[in-house]
C-alpha positions in Angstrom: -68.6 -91.8 -0.5 -72.4 -93.0 0.0 -75.2 -92.8 -2.5 -78.8 -93.3 -2.2 -78.8 -94.9 -6.0 -75.4 -96.3 -6.2 -73.2 -98.8 -3.7 -71.9 -97.1 -0.8 -68.3 -96.5 -0.7 -65.9 -94.9 1.6 -62.0 -94.2 1.7 -59.5 -93.6 4.2 -57.4 -90.8 4.1 -54.2 -93.3 3.7 -56.2 -95.0 0.5 -53.5 -95.7 -2.6 -56.2 -97.3 -4.2 -58.6 -94.7 -4.5 -57.4 -90.9 -4.3 -59.2 -88.2 -3.3 -59.4 -86.2 -6.3 -60.1 -89.1 -8.2 -63.1 -89.6 -5.8 -64.1 -85.9 -5.7 -64.7 -86.3 -9.6 -67.1 -89.3 -9.0 -69.0 -87.3 -6.7 -69.7 -85.0 -9.3 -70.8 -87.6 -11.4 -73.0 -89.6 -9.5 -76.1 -88.2 -8.3 -76.9 -87.8 -4.5 -73.6 -88.9 -3.8 -71.8 -87.5 -0.4 -68.0 -87.8 -0.1 -66.6 -89.4 3.4 -63.4 -89.6 4.5 -62.2 -91.4 7.4 -59.0 -89.8 9.1 -56.3 -92.8 9.6 -57.6 -95.3 7.3 -57.0 -96.7 3.7 -58.7 -98.6 1.5 -60.1 -101.0 2.9 -62.7 -98.4 5.2 -65.9 -101.6 6.0 -62.8 -103.6 7.6 -60.3 -101.3 9.2 -63.4 -99.0 10.9 -66.8 -100.5 10.6 -68.2 -98.6 13.7 -67.7 -95.3 11.7 -68.2 -96.6 8.3 -72.1 -97.7 10.0 -72.8 -94.7 11.8 -72.1 -93.2 8.2 -74.2 -95.8 6.5 -77.6 -95.1 9.3 -76.4 -91.2 8.8 -77.7 -92.1 5.3 -80.5 -94.0 5.4 -81.6 -91.8 8.0 -82.0 -88.8 5.5 
């Protein structure tokens, strides 16, 4: 999940710590949020798929 007004967050489709329904609920609460799920990734997306996380951050800041 990425938000210009909140700390950027990401989640993988194999994340056992933050399930997708929790992120969806959080996206409703935090304004200007974009939920992004990274395939074949666990909880530490920034370590497991740093290039994809950077791409998502670049897209966020260019909006």
